C-alpha positions, 0 to 999 in steps of 0.5 A: 957726436952726430945723430941720425936725421931720421926723425919720427915727426917733423914740421913744415911751416909755410906762409899761406897764399884696400886692403883689410884683414877682415871684411864683414857687413856692418849688420854683423857687428856688435859695438862694446863701449865702456870706460876704465878707471882706477879703483884707488884714485877713481881717475880715468886710465888712458892707453889701456889695452882692451882685447877680445880673448882668442882673437887679435882684435883690440883697441886702446882707451882714450885720454878720458878712459873711454873705448869702443870695440867692434866685434862680429856677433859670432864672437859675442860669447868671448871675454874681454881682457883689459890691461894697463901698466901698473894695474892688475889685468882684468878679464870681463865676461860680456853681459847680455845687454851690450848696449849699456856702457861698461864701467871697468875698474882696475886695481893697482899692483902690489909689487913683490919683487924677490931679492934674487931679481934685485941682485941679478940686475944691478947695472942699469946700462948693462940691462938695457944692452941685454934688452937690445940683444934679446929683441930677436928672442922676445919679439915677432920674427915673422912678417906681420900684417897689421890694421891700425887707426891713426889720428893727428891733431894740430892746435893753436893754443887750445883751439883745434885747427886741423884734424886728420884720421886714417885706417891703415895697413902696416906691413911689419917686417920681422924684428930680426931684420933691418928691412923697413916697415911699409904702410898702405892707406885704407881710409882717411879724412882730414879737415883744416880750419886755416882761419885759426892758423892766421898767416902761418900753416903747420903741416905734420910731415910723416903722417902714420910714420910719425908714430910707427918710427916710435917703435924703438925696438924695431928702430933703436938707432935714433934713441939707443943706437951704438952711435949715441948709446955711450952719451947716456946715463942710466939708472933704476927707477921704480918697480911695477908690474904688468900682466902679473910680470915684474917690470923694471923702470930704467931711467936714461938721460944724456950726459951733461957734457954732450951737446947734441940734443938727445932724449930723456925718459924711462924704459919699462923692462920685463924682469923675467924675459927682458922684453921692453914693454913700454917706453916714454921719452922726450927730447932735450930742448936746451940747444933749440937751434939744433932741435929746429934743424932736426924737426923744422923742414921748411919755414919762411925767413921772417918766422922764428921757431922755438920748440917747447916740447917733443915727447913720445910714448910706445907700448908693446903687447904680448901674445903667446910669449912674443911681443909686438908693437901695439900703440905709440904717440908723439906730442910736439909743441912750438912757439911761432913768431913772425918778425915785426909782430908783437905776439907769438903763437903756440902750436901743438901737434899730436899724433897717435896710432893703435893696432886694432887687428893683426895676423902673421903672414906666411914667410913665402907671401908677397905683399902688394904694396902698390899703394904704399904711402911715402915716409914723408907724406903730408895727409891731404885734405879730405873732409867728406868723411866727417858727414858720414856716421858710418864712415869707418864701417867695421874698422876699430878706432880710438874713441875721440875725446870731448875736444875732438868730438867738438871739433868733428861736430864743428866740421860737420856743421861747416860741411852742412853749411857749405852743402846748403850754399852750394845747392842754393838752399843757404839763400841771401 
């Protein structure tokens, strides 16, 4: 059995030798900051969706539960909607003083799935087939222009070695056709500390496409396509709820007799409309030689690579009865060892993308994709943006966690030192 070579994220290991949905003046913006936590456990809730009601503006909370949403002053009387799978949706009336950080607490859902639904869906495999058949009914059938924020990091063990961020336009094709999405870069910045990478450099190939191809409703062929569907086992997991809707969890994993590396994970499916609202999955790494063939595009002959983790997550959002891509993340980890070297190095690569604004394009419209980026892009170093606190302007971004904040501060200090040295202010 073969599997498609279209990979969501791939790695190159080497030896070292505008367009916007909205345009507004920054003085017309208001920043809404806050954190989201669980009422029961007090733990921070990551990847919760925070949106401004009556608009398509949104962001997601980071791994520490923090968020920041930029809105126009004319919208300050609207309400915030906060939602996360497994929790009750909450609506927040914005306070008069928006300089104070909001502390939002979500209550866990109590599941009351009626017996009729339990009887209706007894075969997990058939349920997944129905989900794939209904994607034309459940997901947007229009061309959609999306603005998104993308971040990728490369770490050697726990130390940040590379940080890249970008705001992009996504030209999202309808879910009922086979045309591929396109991406246009609006703003980006990147810095890599090659001293932390010793004699090996890792580059994430694909950039924003690494996360966009995680949209398995649009691109099911690599995970649940006809050529591999029969290689999986399916079974029901726990029951949960999102936005007042009961949600099935369907667990899947490759059959024991299947040799080709496939995925194992969970699909979260709305009980009433059979829409996929979330998916988490990871690659089976037992056959590491085959995994390397899938993910490692290039490497020196004297370097041995062993995959440690390759996992993905994708979340969808609902608007007026239709679902659309909202957030995705890819995490990859590799063990790298050079021949005749005693020690090995552990490298972790992570990338995530969140939709922050979107609008449906008229069916007759023609997109200007002159400056679209290639699916196999490797983001180029462009670190000047780290010195500008207003670099992102009106664009919404995912708030950086403490480790990323620390990395940005180090980059800023390095750039300031370089600037002083270049102007002769560093002195001997």
